[in-house]
BALOBA-1460 file (C-alpha; in Angstrom, 3 decimals):
// residues 412
<rec num="1" residu="m" x="145.267" y="13.565" z="0.095"/>
<rec num="2" residu="f" x="147.399" y="11.900" z="-2.615"/>
<rec num="3" residu="a" x="148.404" y="15.309" z="-3.980"/>
<rec num="4" residu="a" x="149.336" y="16.524" z="-0.514"/>
<rec num="5" residu="s" x="151.404" y="13.383" z="0.058"/>
<rec num="6" residu="c" x="153.232" y="13.885" z="-3.223"/>
<rec num="7" residu="l" x="153.842" y="17.520" z="-2.406"/>
<rec num="8" residu="a" x="155.256" y="16.613" z="1.003"/>
<rec num="9" residu="s" x="157.518" y="13.983" z="-0.546"/>
<rec num="10" residu="c" x="158.770" y="16.465" z="-3.123"/>
<rec num="11" residu="c" x="159.466" y="19.062" z="-0.415"/>
<rec num="12" residu="a" x="161.363" y="16.512" z="1.670"/>
<rec num="13" residu="a" x="163.406" y="15.429" z="-1.347"/>
<rec num="14" residu="c" x="164.201" y="19.049" z="-2.199"/>
<rec num="15" residu="a" x="165.233" y="19.726" z="1.380"/>
<rec num="16" residu="c" x="167.567" y="16.715" z="1.369"/>
<rec num="17" residu="d" x="169.041" y="17.767" z="-1.962"/>
<rec num="18" residu="a" x="169.560" y="21.282" z="-0.625"/>
<rec num="19" residu="c" x="171.361" y="19.947" z="2.461"/>
<rec num="20" residu="r" x="173.561" y="17.722" z="0.308"/>
<rec num="21" residu="t" x="174.354" y="20.666" z="-1.953"/>
<rec num="22" residu="v" x="175.308" y="22.853" z="0.992"/>
<rec num="23" residu="v" x="177.550" y="20.288" z="2.690"/>
<rec num="24" residu="s" x="179.178" y="19.235" z="-0.580"/>
<rec num="25" residu="g" x="179.962" y="22.866" z="-1.310"/>
<rec num="26" residu="i" x="182.058" y="23.185" z="1.866"/>
<rec num="27" residu="s" x="185.659" y="23.308" z="0.689"/>
<rec num="28" residu="r" x="188.994" y="23.496" z="2.466"/>
<rec num="29" residu="r" x="188.657" y="27.263" z="2.328"/>
<rec num="30" residu="s" x="185.331" y="27.346" z="4.171"/>
<rec num="31" residu="a" x="185.708" y="24.356" z="6.524"/>
<rec num="32" residu="r" x="186.548" y="26.481" z="9.559"/>
<rec num="33" residu="i" x="183.537" y="28.706" z="8.998"/>
<rec num="34" residu="a" x="181.383" y="25.578" z="8.664"/>
<rec num="35" residu="y" x="182.557" y="24.375" z="12.079"/>
<rec num="36" residu="c" x="181.700" y="27.793" z="13.487"/>
<rec num="37" residu="g" x="178.256" y="27.498" z="11.910"/>
<rec num="38" residu="l" x="177.751" y="24.089" z="13.520"/>
<rec num="39" residu="f" x="178.768" y="25.530" z="16.879"/>
<rec num="40" residu="a" x="176.351" y="28.446" z="16.425"/>
<rec num="41" residu="l" x="173.639" y="25.900" z="15.596"/>
<rec num="42" residu="s" x="174.321" y="24.143" z="18.910"/>
<rec num="43" residu="l" x="173.757" y="27.441" z="20.739"/>
<rec num="44" residu="i" x="170.459" y="27.974" z="18.929"/>
<rec num="45" residu="v" x="169.312" y="24.425" z="19.722"/>
<rec num="46" residu="s" x="170.303" y="24.878" z="23.373"/>
<rec num="47" residu="w" x="168.397" y="28.124" z="23.611"/>
<rec num="48" residu="i" x="165.273" y="26.662" z="21.979"/>
<rec num="49" residu="l" x="165.269" y="23.521" z="24.130"/>
<rec num="50" residu="r" x="165.791" y="25.598" z="27.235"/>
<rec num="51" residu="e" x="162.485" y="27.299" z="26.478"/>
<rec num="52" residu="v" x="160.353" y="24.406" z="25.202"/>
<rec num="53" residu="a" x="161.789" y="21.053" z="26.344"/>
<rec num="54" residu="a" x="160.906" y="21.214" z="30.050"/>
<rec num="55" residu="p" x="157.342" y="19.773" z="29.781"/>
<rec num="56" residu="l" x="158.594" y="16.783" z="27.762"/>
<rec num="57" residu="m" x="161.579" y="16.112" z="30.031"/>
<rec num="58" residu="e" x="159.276" y="16.062" z="33.069"/>
<rec num="59" residu="k" x="157.666" y="12.930" z="31.604"/>
<rec num="60" residu="l" x="160.953" y="11.028" z="31.078"/>
<rec num="61" residu="p" x="161.357" y="8.611" z="34.028"/>
<rec num="62" residu="w" x="165.166" y="8.338" z="33.730"/>
<rec num="63" residu="i" x="165.433" y="12.129" z="34.071"/>
<rec num="64" residu="n" x="162.590" y="12.981" z="36.439"/>
<rec num="65" residu="h" x="163.114" y="10.234" z="39.005"/>
<rec num="66" residu="f" x="162.891" y="12.532" z="42.044"/>
<rec num="67" residu="h" x="160.325" y="12.064" z="44.791"/>
<rec num="68" residu="k" x="159.253" y="15.633" z="44.137"/>
<rec num="69" residu="t" x="159.275" y="17.033" z="40.606"/>
<rec num="70" residu="p" x="161.951" y="19.764" z="40.341"/>
<rec num="71" residu="d" x="161.187" y="23.294" z="39.292"/>
<rec num="72" residu="r" x="160.893" y="24.125" z="35.599"/>
<rec num="73" residu="e" x="164.262" y="25.896" z="35.762"/>
<rec num="74" residu="w" x="165.933" y="22.613" z="36.659"/>
<rec num="75" residu="f" x="164.753" y="20.991" z="33.423"/>
<rec num="76" residu="e" x="165.731" y="24.075" z="31.415"/>
<rec num="77" residu="t" x="169.258" y="23.876" z="32.789"/>
<rec num="78" residu="d" x="169.414" y="20.118" z="32.273"/>
<rec num="79" residu="a" x="168.379" y="20.440" z="28.615"/>
<rec num="80" residu="v" x="171.130" y="22.982" z="27.937"/>
<rec num="81" residu="l" x="173.754" y="20.816" z="29.621"/>
<rec num="82" residu="r" x="172.757" y="17.734" z="27.626"/>
<rec num="83" residu="v" x="173.060" y="19.561" z="24.304"/>
<rec num="84" residu="s" x="176.358" y="21.023" z="25.465"/>
<rec num="85" residu="l" x="177.675" y="17.582" z="26.426"/>
<rec num="86" residu="g" x="176.826" y="16.221" z="22.973"/>
<rec num="87" residu="n" x="178.578" y="19.167" z="21.363"/>
<rec num="88" residu="f" x="181.574" y="18.744" z="23.668"/>
<rec num="89" residu="l" x="181.914" y="15.045" z="22.836"/>
<rec num="90" residu="f" x="181.625" y="15.728" z="19.100"/>
<rec num="91" residu="f" x="184.498" y="18.206" z="19.027"/>
<rec num="92" residu="s" x="186.553" y="16.262" z="21.594"/>
<rec num="93" residu="i" x="186.386" y="13.127" z="19.440"/>
<rec num="94" residu="l" x="187.482" y="15.132" z="16.416"/>
<rec num="95" residu="s" x="190.318" y="16.655" z="18.451"/>
<rec num="96" residu="v" x="191.615" y="13.219" z="19.492"/>
<rec num="97" residu="m" x="191.350" y="11.988" z="15.909"/>
<rec num="98" residu="m" x="193.397" y="14.942" z="14.629"/>
<rec num="99" residu="v" x="196.323" y="14.596" z="17.048"/>
<rec num="100" residu="g" x="199.592" y="14.424" z="15.109"/>
<rec num="101" residu="v" x="198.330" y="15.634" z="11.710"/>
<rec num="102" residu="k" x="201.329" y="17.404" z="10.188"/>
<rec num="103" residu="t" x="200.816" y="17.415" z="6.417"/>
<rec num="104" residu="q" x="197.910" y="17.567" z="4.016"/>
<rec num="105" residu="k" x="198.852" y="14.084" z="2.813"/>
<rec num="106" residu="d" x="197.628" y="12.612" z="6.072"/>
<rec num="107" residu="p" x="194.268" y="10.853" z="5.443"/>
<rec num="108" residu="r" x="192.837" y="12.593" z="8.507"/>
<rec num="109" residu="d" x="193.229" y="15.908" z="6.696"/>
<rec num="110" residu="g" x="190.371" y="14.803" z="4.460"/>
<rec num="111" residu="i" x="188.277" y="13.910" z="7.509"/>
<rec num="112" residu="h" x="188.836" y="17.368" z="8.962"/>
<rec num="113" residu="h" x="187.795" y="19.157" z="5.786"/>
<rec num="114" residu="g" x="185.227" y="16.769" z="4.308"/>
<rec num="115" residu="g" x="182.456" y="14.316" z="5.137"/>
<rec num="116" residu="w" x="180.103" y="17.047" z="6.269"/>
<rec num="117" residu="m" x="176.867" y="15.155" z="5.828"/>
<rec num="118" residu="m" x="178.183" y="12.365" z="8.061"/>
<rec num="119" residu="k" x="179.471" y="14.910" z="10.595"/>
<rec num="120" residu="v" x="176.102" y="16.608" z="10.879"/>
<rec num="121" residu="i" x="174.391" y="13.225" z="11.297"/>
<rec num="122" residu="c" x="176.881" y="12.174" z="13.991"/>
<rec num="123" residu="w" x="176.437" y="15.494" z="15.778"/>
<rec num="124" residu="c" x="172.648" y="15.061" z="15.812"/>
<rec num="125" residu="i" x="172.958" y="11.476" z="17.081"/>
<rec num="126" residu="l" x="175.305" y="12.505" z="19.891"/>
<rec num="127" residu="v" x="173.019" y="15.312" z="21.010"/>
<rec num="128" residu="i" x="169.971" y="13.027" z="20.973"/>
<rec num="129" residu="l" x="171.808" y="10.274" z="22.887"/>
<rec num="130" residu="m" x="172.696" y="12.730" z="25.640"/>
<rec num="131" residu="f" x="169.001" y="12.866" z="26.586"/>
<rec num="132" residu="f" x="169.202" y="9.169" z="27.534"/>
<rec num="133" residu="v" x="172.212" y="9.336" z="29.862"/>
<rec num="134" residu="p" x="171.751" y="9.348" z="33.670"/>
<rec num="135" residu="n" x="171.515" y="12.580" z="35.621"/>
<rec num="136" residu="e" x="174.735" y="11.739" z="37.472"/>
<rec num="137" residu="i" x="176.745" y="12.060" z="34.250"/>
<rec num="138" residu="i" x="175.153" y="15.423" z="33.508"/>
<rec num="139" residu="s" x="175.904" y="16.555" z="37.044"/>
<rec num="140" residu="f" x="179.568" y="15.575" z="36.642"/>
<rec num="141" residu="y" x="179.758" y="17.342" z="33.281"/>
<rec num="142" residu="e" x="178.200" y="20.454" z="34.803"/>
<rec num="143" residu="s" x="180.898" y="20.521" z="37.477"/>
<rec num="144" residu="m" x="183.675" y="20.049" z="34.932"/>
<rec num="145" residu="s" x="182.167" y="22.730" z="32.710"/>
<rec num="146" residu="k" x="182.959" y="25.403" z="35.264"/>
<rec num="147" residu="f" x="186.654" y="24.624" z="34.928"/>
<rec num="148" residu="g" x="186.466" y="24.121" z="31.164"/>
<rec num="149" residu="a" x="184.775" y="27.502" z="30.887"/>
<rec num="150" residu="g" x="187.648" y="28.980" z="32.886"/>
<rec num="151" residu="f" x="190.158" y="27.524" z="30.430"/>
<rec num="152" residu="f" x="188.172" y="29.004" z="27.570"/>
<rec num="153" residu="l" x="188.339" y="32.388" z="29.261"/>
<rec num="154" residu="l" x="192.126" y="31.987" z="29.359"/>
<rec num="155" residu="v" x="192.103" y="31.256" z="25.642"/>
<rec num="156" residu="q" x="190.134" y="34.455" z="25.168"/>
<rec num="157" residu="v" x="192.816" y="36.271" z="27.167"/>
<rec num="158" residu="v" x="195.564" y="34.977" z="24.895"/>
<rec num="159" residu="l" x="193.580" y="36.000" z="21.831"/>
<rec num="160" residu="l" x="192.889" y="39.409" z="23.337"/>
<rec num="161" residu="l" x="196.596" y="39.900" z="24.056"/>
<rec num="162" residu="d" x="197.430" y="38.919" z="20.498"/>
<rec num="163" residu="f" x="194.780" y="41.293" z="19.189"/>
<rec num="164" residu="v" x="195.743" y="44.362" z="21.222"/>
<rec num="165" residu="h" x="199.450" y="43.948" z="20.537"/>
<rec num="166" residu="g" x="198.708" y="43.571" z="16.830"/>
<rec num="167" residu="w" x="196.404" y="46.590" z="16.938"/>
<rec num="168" residu="n" x="199.089" y="48.675" z="18.627"/>
<rec num="169" residu="d" x="201.813" y="47.547" z="16.189"/>
<rec num="170" residu="t" x="199.606" y="48.391" z="13.213"/>
<rec num="171" residu="w" x="198.864" y="51.948" z="14.331"/>
<rec num="172" residu="v" x="202.447" y="52.594" z="15.418"/>
<rec num="173" residu="g" x="203.641" y="51.208" z="12.096"/>
<rec num="174" residu="y" x="201.863" y="54.019" z="10.239"/>
<rec num="175" residu="d" x="204.304" y="56.430" z="11.958"/>
<rec num="176" residu="e" x="201.953" y="59.368" z="11.561"/>
<rec num="177" residu="q" x="200.857" y="61.976" z="14.089"/>
<rec num="178" residu="f" x="197.179" y="61.171" z="13.569"/>
<rec num="179" residu="w" x="197.588" y="57.519" z="14.571"/>
<rec num="180" residu="y" x="199.677" y="58.403" z="17.618"/>
<rec num="181" residu="a" x="196.899" y="60.771" z="18.688"/>
<rec num="182" residu="a" x="194.338" y="58.008" z="18.074"/>
<rec num="183" residu="l" x="196.340" y="55.656" z="20.319"/>
<rec num="184" residu="l" x="196.353" y="58.257" z="23.075"/>
<rec num="185" residu="v" x="192.611" y="58.958" z="22.799"/>
<rec num="186" residu="v" x="191.622" y="55.282" z="22.839"/>
<rec num="187" residu="s" x="193.928" y="54.625" z="25.793"/>
<rec num="188" residu="l" x="192.484" y="57.526" z="27.796"/>
<rec num="189" residu="v" x="188.928" y="56.377" z="27.067"/>
<rec num="190" residu="c" x="189.745" y="52.851" z="28.233"/>
<rec num="191" residu="y" x="191.362" y="54.099" z="31.431"/>
<rec num="192" residu="l" x="188.445" y="56.440" z="32.109"/>
<rec num="193" residu="a" x="185.986" y="53.583" z="31.614"/>
<rec num="194" residu="t" x="188.092" y="51.375" z="33.895"/>
<rec num="195" residu="f" x="188.049" y="53.815" z="36.809"/>
<rec num="196" residu="v" x="184.363" y="54.645" z="36.366"/>
<rec num="197" residu="f" x="183.642" y="50.918" z="36.317"/>
<rec num="198" residu="s" x="185.632" y="50.416" z="39.522"/>
<rec num="199" residu="g" x="183.580" y="53.146" z="41.222"/>
<rec num="200" residu="l" x="180.385" y="51.378" z="40.236"/>
<rec num="201" residu="l" x="181.731" y="48.102" z="41.626"/>
<rec num="202" residu="f" x="182.431" y="49.736" z="44.980"/>
<rec num="203" residu="h" x="178.901" y="51.137" z="44.941"/>
<rec num="204" residu="w" x="177.180" y="47.867" z="44.002"/>
<rec num="205" residu="f" x="179.225" y="45.274" z="45.868"/>
<rec num="206" residu="t" x="180.434" y="47.037" z="49.029"/>
<rec num="207" residu="p" x="177.216" y="48.403" z="50.558"/>
<rec num="208" residu="s" x="177.542" y="50.336" z="53.782"/>
<rec num="209" residu="g" x="176.670" y="48.554" z="56.989"/>
<rec num="210" residu="h" x="178.008" y="45.182" z="55.823"/>
<rec num="211" residu="d" x="181.382" y="43.494" z="56.118"/>
<rec num="212" residu="c" x="182.354" y="43.133" z="52.460"/>
<rec num="213" residu="g" x="186.092" y="42.706" z="52.837"/>
<rec num="214" residu="l" x="186.315" y="40.002" z="50.161"/>
<rec num="215" residu="n" x="184.615" y="42.147" z="47.519"/>
<rec num="216" residu="t" x="186.803" y="45.107" z="48.473"/>
<rec num="217" residu="f" x="189.858" y="42.875" z="48.103"/>
<rec num="218" residu="f" x="188.801" y="41.748" z="44.617"/>
<rec num="219" residu="i" x="188.252" y="45.311" z="43.402"/>
<rec num="220" residu="l" x="191.434" y="46.681" z="44.974"/>
<rec num="221" residu="m" x="193.518" y="43.848" z="43.519"/>
<rec num="222" residu="t" x="192.194" y="44.721" z="40.069"/>
<rec num="223" residu="l" x="193.064" y="48.386" z="40.581"/>
<rec num="224" residu="i" x="196.564" y="47.378" z="41.707"/>
<rec num="225" residu="f" x="196.960" y="45.378" z="38.509"/>
<rec num="226" residu="v" x="195.867" y="48.417" z="36.489"/>
<rec num="227" residu="f" x="198.561" y="50.489" z="38.199"/>
<rec num="228" residu="v" x="201.208" y="47.782" z="37.682"/>
<rec num="229" residu="f" x="200.317" y="47.536" z="33.981"/>
<rec num="230" residu="a" x="200.960" y="51.252" z="33.526"/>
<rec num="231" residu="v" x="204.244" y="51.175" z="35.463"/>
<rec num="232" residu="v" x="205.620" y="48.167" z="33.599"/>
<rec num="233" residu="v" x="204.573" y="49.335" z="30.145"/>
<rec num="234" residu="l" x="206.092" y="52.803" z="30.692"/>
<rec num="235" residu="h" x="209.375" y="51.449" z="32.077"/>
<rec num="236" residu="p" x="212.298" y="52.407" z="29.783"/>
<rec num="237" residu="a" x="213.487" y="48.798" z="29.578"/>
<rec num="238" residu="v" x="210.091" y="47.667" z="28.279"/>
<rec num="239" residu="g" x="209.341" y="50.615" z="26.025"/>
<rec num="240" residu="g" x="205.793" y="49.449" z="25.441"/>
<rec num="241" residu="s" x="202.650" y="51.264" z="24.434"/>
<rec num="242" residu="i" x="199.895" y="52.365" z="26.766"/>
<rec num="243" residu="l" x="197.136" y="51.087" z="24.463"/>
<rec num="244" residu="p" x="197.458" y="47.344" z="25.297"/>
<rec num="245" residu="a" x="197.724" y="48.194" z="29.004"/>
<rec num="246" residu="s" x="194.536" y="50.260" z="28.919"/>
<rec num="247" residu="v" x="192.530" y="47.628" z="27.041"/>
<rec num="248" residu="i" x="193.671" y="44.801" z="29.328"/>
<rec num="249" residu="s" x="192.907" y="46.990" z="32.364"/>
<rec num="250" residu="l" x="189.323" y="47.454" z="31.195"/>
<rec num="251" residu="y" x="188.984" y="43.740" z="30.477"/>
<rec num="252" residu="c" x="190.296" y="42.791" z="33.942"/>
<rec num="253" residu="m" x="187.803" y="45.158" z="35.536"/>
<rec num="254" residu="y" x="185.018" y="43.550" z="33.504"/>
<rec num="255" residu="l" x="186.100" y="40.090" z="34.697"/>
<rec num="256" residu="c" x="186.064" y="41.403" z="38.264"/>
<rec num="257" residu="y" x="182.505" y="42.630" z="37.770"/>
<rec num="258" residu="s" x="181.534" y="39.306" z="36.196"/>
<rec num="259" residu="g" x="182.874" y="37.457" z="39.226"/>
<rec num="260" residu="l" x="181.178" y="39.725" z="41.763"/>
<rec num="261" residu="a" x="177.885" y="39.501" z="39.873"/>
<rec num="262" residu="s" x="178.130" y="35.702" z="40.160"/>
<rec num="263" residu="e" x="177.929" y="35.795" z="43.939"/>
<rec num="264" residu="p" x="174.874" y="34.075" z="45.471"/>
<rec num="265" residu="r" x="171.650" y="36.074" z="45.288"/>
<rec num="266" residu="d" x="171.253" y="35.992" z="49.053"/>
<rec num="267" residu="y" x="174.776" y="37.268" z="49.778"/>
<rec num="268" residu="e" x="174.400" y="40.576" z="51.618"/>
<rec num="269" residu="c" x="177.313" y="42.195" z="49.714"/>
<rec num="270" residu="n" x="175.869" y="41.393" z="46.301"/>
<rec num="271" residu="g" x="174.193" y="44.587" z="45.165"/>
<rec num="272" residu="l" x="172.416" y="42.664" z="42.417"/>
<rec num="273" residu="h" x="170.730" y="40.277" z="44.863"/>
<rec num="274" residu="k" x="167.308" y="41.750" z="44.126"/>
<rec num="275" residu="h" x="167.427" y="40.416" z="40.575"/>
<rec num="276" residu="s" x="165.102" y="37.486" z="40.103"/>
<rec num="277" residu="k" x="167.438" y="35.730" z="37.677"/>
<rec num="278" residu="a" x="171.125" y="34.985" z="37.851"/>
<rec num="279" residu="v" x="171.666" y="36.720" z="34.549"/>
<rec num="280" residu="s" x="169.472" y="38.997" z="32.493"/>
<rec num="281" residu="t" x="168.494" y="38.192" z="28.919"/>
<rec num="282" residu="g" x="170.552" y="41.116" z="27.656"/>
<rec num="283" residu="t" x="173.658" y="39.984" z="29.532"/>
<rec num="284" residu="m" x="173.183" y="36.433" z="28.308"/>
<rec num="285" residu="t" x="172.747" y="37.580" z="24.703"/>
<rec num="286" residu="i" x="175.900" y="39.685" z="24.857"/>
<rec num="287" residu="g" x="177.787" y="36.799" z="26.427"/>
<rec num="288" residu="l" x="176.686" y="34.331" z="23.747"/>
<rec num="289" residu="l" x="177.492" y="36.792" z="20.962"/>
<rec num="290" residu="t" x="180.926" y="37.333" z="22.480"/>
<rec num="291" residu="t" x="181.405" y="33.585" z="22.663"/>
<rec num="292" residu="v" x="180.529" y="33.073" z="19.003"/>
<rec num="293" residu="l" x="182.840" y="35.912" z="17.937"/>
<rec num="294" residu="s" x="185.634" y="34.546" z="20.132"/>
<rec num="295" residu="v" x="185.253" y="31.073" z="18.658"/>
<rec num="296" residu="v" x="185.195" y="32.428" z="15.100"/>
<rec num="297" residu="y" x="188.301" y="34.513" z="15.767"/>
<rec num="298" residu="s" x="190.125" y="31.639" z="17.457"/>
<rec num="299" residu="a" x="189.134" y="29.337" z="14.588"/>
<rec num="300" residu="v" x="190.733" y="31.720" z="12.125"/>
<rec num="301" residu="r" x="193.806" y="32.286" z="14.290"/>
<rec num="302" residu="a" x="194.191" y="28.747" z="15.668"/>
<rec num="303" residu="g" x="197.720" y="27.515" z="15.263"/>
<rec num="304" residu="s" x="198.836" y="30.163" z="12.779"/>
<rec num="305" residu="s" x="199.233" y="33.914" z="12.713"/>
<rec num="306" residu="t" x="200.209" y="34.148" z="9.070"/>
<rec num="307" residu="t" x="198.259" y="31.604" z="7.034"/>
<rec num="308" residu="l" x="194.524" y="31.945" z="7.529"/>
<rec num="309" residu="l" x="192.795" y="29.821" z="4.951"/>
<rec num="310" residu="s" x="193.794" y="27.407" z="2.245"/>
<rec num="311" residu="p" x="193.821" y="28.889" z="-1.277"/>
<rec num="312" residu="p" x="190.766" y="28.330" z="-3.448"/>
<rec num="313" residu="d" x="192.864" y="26.358" z="-5.971"/>
<rec num="314" residu="s" x="193.656" y="23.671" z="-3.419"/>
<rec num="315" residu="p" x="195.188" y="20.573" z="-5.024"/>
<rec num="316" residu="r" x="192.377" y="18.458" z="-3.659"/>
<rec num="317" residu="a" x="189.841" y="20.673" z="-5.357"/>
<rec num="318" residu="e" x="191.455" y="20.284" z="-8.759"/>
<rec num="319" residu="k" x="192.470" y="16.651" z="-8.644"/>
<rec num="320" residu="p" x="192.127" y="15.291" z="-12.236"/>
<rec num="321" residu="l" x="190.258" y="12.065" z="-12.752"/>
<rec num="322" residu="l" x="192.801" y="10.883" z="-15.349"/>
<rec num="323" residu="p" x="196.240" y="12.539" z="-14.996"/>
<rec num="324" residu="l" x="197.675" y="13.343" z="-18.423"/>
<rec num="325" residu="d" x="201.351" y="13.185" z="-17.555"/>
<rec num="326" residu="g" x="203.832" y="12.402" z="-14.818"/>
<rec num="327" residu="k" x="204.476" y="16.078" z="-14.100"/>
<rec num="328" residu="a" x="200.880" y="16.572" z="-12.981"/>
<rec num="329" residu="e" x="201.174" y="13.618" z="-10.609"/>
<rec num="330" residu="e" x="204.497" y="14.896" z="-9.285"/>
<rec num="331" residu="k" x="203.064" y="18.369" z="-8.704"/>
<rec num="332" residu="e" x="200.031" y="16.921" z="-6.949"/>
<rec num="333" residu="e" x="202.218" y="14.758" z="-4.721"/>
<rec num="334" residu="k" x="204.310" y="17.785" z="-3.781"/>
<rec num="335" residu="e" x="201.214" y="19.808" z="-2.939"/>
<rec num="336" residu="h" x="199.859" y="16.997" z="-0.776"/>
<rec num="337" residu="k" x="203.029" y="17.007" z="1.315"/>
<rec num="338" residu="k" x="202.529" y="20.638" z="2.295"/>
<rec num="339" residu="p" x="202.372" y="21.103" z="6.068"/>
<rec num="340" residu="v" x="199.014" y="21.997" z="7.554"/>
<rec num="341" residu="s" x="198.577" y="25.694" z="8.286"/>
<rec num="342" residu="y" x="197.239" y="25.216" z="11.835"/>
<rec num="343" residu="s" x="196.784" y="22.579" z="14.506"/>
<rec num="344" residu="y" x="193.583" y="20.670" z="13.823"/>
<rec num="345" residu="a" x="193.567" y="19.152" z="17.328"/>
<rec num="346" residu="f" x="193.875" y="22.539" z="19.014"/>
<rec num="347" residu="f" x="191.231" y="23.894" z="16.664"/>
<rec num="348" residu="h" x="188.667" y="21.390" z="17.925"/>
<rec num="349" residu="i" x="189.725" y="21.808" z="21.562"/>
<rec num="350" residu="i" x="188.706" y="25.457" z="21.239"/>
<rec num="351" residu="f" x="185.192" y="24.368" z="20.315"/>
<rec num="352" residu="s" x="185.064" y="21.796" z="23.135"/>
<rec num="353" residu="l" x="185.928" y="24.432" z="25.734"/>
<rec num="354" residu="a" x="183.548" y="26.913" z="24.104"/>
<rec num="355" residu="s" x="180.754" y="24.343" z="24.443"/>
<rec num="356" residu="m" x="181.316" y="24.295" z="28.207"/>
<rec num="357" residu="y" x="181.497" y="28.071" z="28.405"/>
<rec num="358" residu="s" x="178.296" y="28.589" z="26.421"/>
<rec num="359" residu="a" x="176.493" y="26.093" z="28.678"/>
<rec num="360" residu="m" x="177.555" y="28.116" z="31.719"/>
<rec num="361" residu="l" x="176.275" y="31.290" z="30.096"/>
<rec num="362" residu="l" x="172.904" y="29.780" z="29.182"/>
<rec num="363" residu="t" x="172.411" y="28.321" z="32.660"/>
<rec num="364" residu="g" x="173.797" y="31.271" z="34.602"/>
<rec num="365" residu="w" x="176.673" y="29.121" z="35.934"/>
<rec num="366" residu="s" x="174.082" y="27.164" z="37.889"/>
<rec num="367" residu="t" x="174.114" y="23.797" z="39.591"/>
<rec num="368" residu="s" x="171.798" y="21.552" z="37.628"/>
<rec num="369" residu="v" x="171.199" y="18.461" z="39.719"/>
<rec num="370" residu="g" x="170.226" y="18.019" z="43.333"/>
<rec num="371" residu="e" x="167.975" y="15.741" z="45.329"/>
<rec num="372" residu="s" x="165.992" y="18.741" z="46.502"/>
<rec num="373" residu="g" x="165.047" y="19.589" z="42.968"/>
<rec num="374" residu="k" x="165.909" y="23.226" z="43.581"/>
<rec num="375" residu="l" x="167.906" y="25.267" z="41.133"/>
<rec num="376" residu="v" x="170.876" y="26.769" z="42.901"/>
<rec num="377" residu="d" x="171.753" y="30.117" z="41.402"/>
<rec num="378" residu="v" x="175.233" y="31.372" z="40.646"/>
<rec num="379" residu="g" x="177.591" y="30.420" z="43.465"/>
<rec num="380" residu="w" x="181.102" y="30.773" z="44.792"/>
<rec num="381" residu="p" x="182.809" y="28.352" z="42.371"/>
<rec num="382" residu="s" x="181.726" y="30.635" z="39.530"/>
<rec num="383" residu="v" x="183.016" y="33.673" z="41.408"/>
<rec num="384" residu="w" x="186.459" y="32.195" z="41.892"/>
<rec num="385" residu="v" x="186.694" y="30.906" z="38.317"/>
<rec num="386" residu="r" x="186.167" y="34.415" z="36.975"/>
<rec num="387" residu="v" x="188.313" y="36.184" z="39.575"/>
<rec num="388" residu="v" x="191.206" y="33.770" z="39.051"/>
<rec num="389" residu="t" x="190.800" y="34.265" z="35.305"/>
<rec num="390" residu="s" x="191.184" y="38.005" z="35.883"/>
<rec num="391" residu="w" x="194.382" y="37.413" z="37.843"/>
<rec num="392" residu="a" x="195.651" y="35.050" z="35.157"/>
<rec num="393" residu="t" x="194.942" y="37.737" z="32.562"/>
<rec num="394" residu="a" x="197.083" y="40.178" z="34.521"/>
<rec num="395" residu="g" x="199.871" y="37.627" z="34.869"/>
<rec num="396" residu="l" x="199.873" y="36.749" z="31.172"/>
<rec num="397" residu="f" x="199.927" y="40.396" z="30.139"/>
<rec num="398" residu="i" x="202.838" y="41.239" z="32.440"/>
<rec num="399" residu="w" x="204.656" y="38.148" z="31.203"/>
<rec num="400" residu="s" x="204.144" y="39.218" z="27.579"/>
<rec num="401" residu="l" x="205.907" y="42.485" z="28.441"/>
<rec num="402" residu="v" x="208.846" y="41.199" z="30.489"/>
<rec num="403" residu="a" x="209.509" y="37.853" z="28.766"/>
<rec num="404" residu="p" x="211.353" y="39.391" z="25.783"/>
<rec num="405" residu="i" x="213.666" y="41.164" z="28.269"/>
<rec num="406" residu="l" x="214.288" y="38.126" z="30.459"/>
<rec num="407" residu="f" x="214.834" y="35.820" z="27.485"/>
<rec num="408" residu="p" x="216.171" y="37.973" z="24.635"/>
<rec num="409" residu="d" x="217.333" y="34.938" z="22.618"/>
<rec num="410" residu="r" x="213.857" y="33.453" z="22.383"/>
<rec num="411" residu="e" x="211.043" y="34.513" z="20.088"/>
<rec num="412" residu="f" x="207.709" y="35.453" z="21.703"/>
């Protein structure tokens, strides 16, 4: 028994030392990736608790205070939302703390890039505390998450626009016949996929014998946007490329499908109403993977399109304990006054919104709290959030094409 106790103590000490080594090894260069790792950890914790925490939460009187115990799905959704709320508060607090950071000399720059052991501890405490807050707060957060998730989708749109325009500029910049042919092939494939997708949407969400005018309107509006994209991008005054238009067209059609698939299960025009769950495991996995990739990309791109990461020989990393001369101090002071390469506050806002979006994905955009104890599947608020996001995508893309013409003196 004594030997086992010693072995356990040694293992615990080694684990603590390993954690300290990992967090102390996070430099300015890898801080953004570390935040992404912490966000990915929150998704893993949410997923695990969604599967295993329900029996324990049923025994907590401040959570299960209903006259009739809710279904297991209610507790699964509630567990995800509580982890998401803790994650949201963590990154929101950091975002507020980082407002106005302009140079690396600001003391808050060190908070953003360092103190990782304390950050992990604070994150754990926040997540744990969320399991002691009243259901009414979780219900309010769940309602706000639908809108926060919509904002995150808009951020994804901006990033997608930036990506496709950069992709197009890169291939056109090669000025070779092969790359022009590649642009044409990719564009045709995207347009083909868009129109095939639209046919499937008509088949799934406008069944014969039912009045499905709203679904028909959503699909036709998306097709109109696809046509407008092509007309605007091919206009001589715009002189754009068909590649960005084709990619955005496919993405808008996907958002249209996502909105239609979010319609209530008992809606007669929802061709997926026979599914037992609001979202399948495969769809959820793809959605979470897309979320993580979007957050990683936005973390790298946040606030700057030219400077990605701080150099490995950061002045903070090589600060001498005893400066040998005044020139070293002067050089260090000059380095410290360098402006930050991206907005720290915006960086953390991205993660706050992504926390809401990931919660919606894990819960199927469901309502979590109700006196009936019933889990209400995907509903109309979710439909409109995604459809409006699709329309906003179209508007932003058209604006990105016509803005340089309307305001030639401004840089876009």
